[in-house]
C-alpha positions, 0 to 999 in steps of 0.5 A, spaced: 549 503 476 543 506 473 542 505 466 541 511 461 538 510 454 541 513 448 534 515 446 528 513 442 531 516 435 539 513 436 536 506 439 531 505 433 537 507 428 542 503 432 538 496 432 535 498 423 544 499 423 546 492 427 540 488 423 543 492 416 550 489 417 547 482 419 545 482 413 551 486 408 557 482 412 555 475 409 552 477 403 558 480 400 562 474 404 557 469 401 558 466 407 555 467 414 549 467 418 544 472 417 537 470 420 539 470 427 542 476 428 537 480 425 532 478 430 537 478 436 539 485 435 535 489 439 536 484 445 544 486 444 542 493 443 540 493 450 545 488 453 551 492 451 547 499 452 543 499 458 546 492 462 552 490 460 558 493 466 564 493 461 569 498 459 571 498 451 577 503 453 579 496 458 576 490 455 581 487 461 578 490 466 577 484 471 571 486 474 567 486 467 561 482 466 563 477 461 558 476 455 559 469 451 556 467 443 555 460 445 551 460 438 557 463 435 554 462 426 551 468 429 558 472 430 556 478 425 552 480 432 557 480 436 562 484 431 556 489 429 556 491 437 564 491 438 564 496 432 558 501 435 562 500 442 569 502 440 573 496 441 577 497 435 573 494 429 571 499 424 567 498 418 573 495 414 573 489 418 565 489 417 567 489 410 572 484 411 568 479 414 570 472 414 576 474 410 583 472 411 587 474 417 580 479 418 579 480 425 572 478 423 572 470 423 567 466 421 566 464 429 568 469 435 575 468 437 578 469 443 585 473 442 583 474 436 578 480 436 578 485 442 572 485 446 571 477 446 571 472 452 572 465 449 573 462 441 566 459 440 562 455 434 562 448 437 554 448 440 554 448 447 561 449 448 560 457 450 554 454 454 559 449 459 565 455 458 560 461 461 558 456 467 566 455 469 567 463 468 561 463 474 565 458 477 571 463 478 568 469 478 564 467 485 570 463 488 574 469 487 569 474 490 567 469 496 575 469 498 577 476 496 570 480 496 565 483 492 570 490 492 575 486 488 571 481 483 563 483 482 560 481 476 556 477 471 557 472 466 551 472 460 551 467 455 546 468 449 544 460 447 540 457 441 536 450 440 542 447 438 546 448 443 541 446 447 541 439 443 547 438 445 549 434 451 555 438 453 549 443 455 545 438 459 552 436 463 554 444 465 547 446 466 547 441 471 551 443 475 551 450 474 544 450 478 547 444 482 552 449 485 547 455 484 551 459 481 547 466 481 551 471 477 550 466 471 544 468 466 543 465 459 539 468 454 535 463 450 534 464 443 527 460 442 527 461 434 524 454 433 529 453 427 536 449 425 539 447 419 534 442 416 528 446 419 523 446 425 526 444 430 519 440 431 522 434 426 528 433 432 526 435 438 520 435 443 523 437 449 521 442 454 526 446 455 523 450 461 522 444 465 529 441 464 532 447 466 528 448 472 529 441 474 536 443 474 535 448 479 536 454 476 529 461 475 527 461 469 523 467 466 518 465 460 519 472 457 515 470 451 515 475 444 518 481 447 523 481 442 522 488 439 520 491 446 527 494 449 523 496 456 521 489 456 528 487 454 531 491 459 526 489 465 527 481 463 535 482 463 535 486 470 530 481 473 535 475 472 542 479 474 538 481 481 535 474 482 539 470 488 541 463 489 541 460 482 542 460 475 537 464 470 535 462 464 531 468 460 526 464 455 526 469 449 521 467 443 524 470 437 523 470 430 528 469 425 530 473 419 525 478 422 524 483 419 525 480 412 518 480 408 521 473 405 525 469 411 522 471 417 520 465 421 523 461 415 528 455 416 533 458 410 535 464 414 538 460 419 544 460 414 545 466 407 539 466 403 539 474 402 540 476 395 542 483 394 533 484 392 532 480 399 536 485 402 533 491 399 526 489 401 527 488 408 531 495 408 525 499 405 521 495 411 526 498 416 526 505 413 533 505 412 537 507 406 538 502 401 546 502 401 551 497 403 554 497 410 549 503 412 552 506 419 550 514 420 557 517 423 552 521 428 550 514 431 556 511 431 560 516 434 554 517 440 554 510 441 562 510 442 561 516 446 555 513 451 559 506 452 565 510 454 561 514 459 559 508 462 565 505 462 569 511 465 564 510 470 565 503 472 572 503 472 573 510 476 568 506 482 572 500 481 579 503 483 576 507 488 573 500 491 579 497 490 584 501 492 584 499 500 580 493 499 582 487 504 582 482 499 587 486 494 593 482 495 591 475 495 586 477 489 593 480 485 596 474 488 591 470 483 592 473 477 600 473 477 603 469 473 605 463 477 613 464 479 617 458 476 622 458 481 616 459 486 614 452 484 620 448 483 622 450 490 616 447 494 617 441 490 617 434 493 624 431 493 623 424 491 628 418 493 632 414 488 628 408 490 621 411 489 616 405 486 610 410 485 605 411 479 605 417 477 598 419 478 601 418 485 607 423 484 603 428 481 598 428 487 604 430 492 607 435 487 600 438 487 599 438 494 606 441 496 604 447 491 597 449 493 602 455 497 604 457 491 598 457 487 593 461 490 588 461 484 588 453 483 581 451 482 583 443 482 577 436 481 575 431 477 569 428 473 568 423 480 575 420 479 578 425 484 582 420 488 584 415 483 587 421 478 591 424 484 587 431 484 584 430 491 587 437 495 587 435 502 588 442 504 582 445 500 575 445 501 570 442 497 567 447 491 558 448 493 552 452 494 554 453 501 562 453 500 563 457 494 570 459 497 572 452 496 577 450 490 576 442 490 571 441 485 566 436 484 565 436 477 561 429 477 560 424 472 560 429 467 567 430 463 564 434 457 562 439 462 568 439 466 572 440 460 568 446 457 568 449 464 575 449 465 577 453 458 571 458 462 576 458 468 583 459 464 579 465 460 577 468 465 582 470 469 585 469 476 584 461 476 588 455 475 584 450 472 586 442 473 581 437 471 582 429 472 579 424 469 581 417 466 585 417 459 580 413 455 575 419 457 579 424 453 575 422 447 569 426 451 573 432 452 576 433 445 572 439 443 574 443 449 581 440 448 581 443 442 579 449 443 583 450 449 588 449 444 585 455 439 584 459 444 591 459 449 587 457 455 592 455 461 588 450 463 591 442 465 588 436 463 590 431 468 590 423 464 591 418 469 589 410 467 594 411 460 595 404 457 594 397 457 596 397 464 589 399 466 588 391 466 582 388 468 577 393 466 579 391 458 578 394 451 574 400 453 578 402 458 585 402 455 587 407 451 591 405 445 589 413 440 589 417 444 596 419 445 598 420 437 590 424 437 592 429 442 599 430 439 597 432 432 593 438 436 596 445 434 599 449 441 597 443 446 603 442 450 602 434 452 607 430 457 607 423 459 613 422 464 616 416 465 617 416 472 616 421 479 623 426 477 619 428 470 613 428 473 614 433 478 617 437 472 612 435 468 607 439 473 611 445 473 612 446 465 604 445 465 603 451 470 608 455 466 606 454 459 602 458 455 596 455 453 593 447 455 597 442 458 595 435 458 599 430 462 598 422 461 600 420 468 600 411 469 596 406 474 601 402 475 607 404 479 614 406 476 621 405 478 625 411 478 629 412 471 631 419 470 632 425 473 626 429 471 630 433 466 628 430 459 621 433 460 624 441 460 627 439 453 622 434 450 627 428 450 634 426 454 639 420 453 638 417 460 643 412 459 649 413 454 655 409 451 660 411 447 658 411 439 652 407 440 649 401 436 642 403 437 637 408 441 631 405 445 627 411 446 620 410 450 615 414 454 612 413 460 612 406 464 616 404 457 621 407 459 623 403 464 622 397 459 627 400 454 632 400 461 631 393 462 632 391 455 638 395 454 641 391 459 640 384 455 642 387 449 648 389 453 649 382 455 651 380 448 656 387 447 650 391 443 651 398 446 645 401 447 643 408 449 636 410 453 632 416 451 627 418 455 622 422 451 616 425 455 614 430 450 614 430 443 612 438 442 617 441 447 623 437 443 621 439 436 622 446 439 629 444 440 635 447 436 637 442 430 643 441 434 640 438 441 636 434 437 642 430 433 645 429 439 639 426 442 638 422 435 644 422 431 644 420 424 645 413 421 644 409 429 638 406 428 633 407 434 627 403 436 621 406 439 617 403 445 610 405 447 603 401 449 599 404 444 599 406 437 605 406 433 602 412 429 607 418 429 613 415 431 616 414 424 619 421 423 624 418 430 624 411 429 627 405 425 622 399 428 616 402 433 615 397 439 608 399 440 600 396 440 596 397 434 590 394 436 585 395 442 586 391 448 584 385 453 581 384 459 586 381 464 591 383 469 596 389 467 602 386 467 599 380 463 596 384 457 603 389 457 607 382 456 602 378 451 602 385 447 609 385 446 611 391 451 616 387 455 624 388 456 624 381 452 620 383 446 624 390 445 630 387 445 629 382 440 626 388 435 632 391 437 636 386 433 631 386 427 632 393 426 641 392 427 640 387 422 636 392 418 641 397 419 648 393 416 
């Protein structure tokens, strides 16, 4: 598509308008970041009005170019562009910048503000999200054809994004895979909150990215040259074989007479007097939220016209595309019935680690999940995410659906969020549970974004054994359970694993599947997962309830047998998911935990959080130890004998 410029007068006024809003909105909010948005106003204008293939009248158009503001603190820049381009933001929304329930929050949030692709803020995450989006786009394009999928992903990043470790992992992966539809513009202003980047960093960013296999464009100081900016972006767009980094030297706070190239401009230093002086330098009226109606109207008409042409061309191309049917299947909601009917049937005497059971479930459902993109951070076979029926994603085989992320948990987590928010994919990634620590920012943002990502965490307790406390997750279950919107499921056996996989695929948000290294006996029919908790062994008028998750459910069953020998009536509850249980009606919850019946919980992790259900908790409120897994579990109290003893204590206290 050939770009059509708005004309010099509108160009000039639009850039001044953007810079004015970048000063005014934070000034009146008494909060925000002005300088970066001011410096990047010409770039944003050229990108949105000449280069980016987007359609404000259909912001969810599947083949749109994606734009990600990785340095999300400059959110007012994106809001100004969404306002100008007609994405639904109006001036009152700009005036409500960073206020309660405003569509213009402090950092961009997907699903909250129309036109925002991902939730950014923690630096570097958006950059890694963009890598995931580029993987998704290329995989869909290569599998189903350029008529149905054929777009670029643009990400704007700053020094902070590139200092964060996640950017190193993500850039390395992108270069290795040769993601040539990925374009990153580096806002090289040499400024962080503390001062000049020379205080903290001497990296040669160009050499760094070149070593990763990126194409690097040294754009220089062209921040005010619209034609040069357009050429830079088009050169990056047209480059084949590698992702492209455009290094753009900018001057933070420009054209302020007081704060250009001053590190305070990273924040909100402009007083009303500073704003007035800067507007005078720009030659625009000294009035808040200056936005000439004719400029806004012409800008929006231009965006709508470009969008209409793009949508029309796409409709024509896709109408008879050979890959249309398969492509549409990728975007369809996973069918619970289709998934359920594809699942393996586990015999009653099955004894499998739940990490092995998940592998069988995933493999069985490949045919009904055409959008599957599955991988691991160098633990593919160990974590049950190896799929024999799909090829390995690579530069030479971009159709592959098995993604080898390498030892890059940070990048894997964030890239999967990008894949999910791109659409048309079901991203699944596996690693050892203890390394959820490396992925926590991405897990949290997945929950905030309601991104359907499936995190497969295995080796879920001190049952890991000889690797010792560095590899034995203790506090991790409790830490994930407190993240709003994250579905956490720790199945007890193969049947519960099967249902957990089904629930993950149909959940409107991210899921953490927490799975065992060691083999587990079959103790349930799997339905406890659907309700969060279910009584799997009951007696009339029980004296006591034993409740466990994962591998400890079988410990509860064994402890119940010991107690029954002395005449104690025990119900055993499997509770694979706190959050699913809390969604059940109160009447159901009281049938699982009847009033006045003492409850003992059993879980091979910290006891934090169990007090809402249990009177006594058998857990591990310390780090583990290096020894065979069964030895560690027994010595730390996760045994039928110790559970039975603690149950007797609970009964005594209840009398």
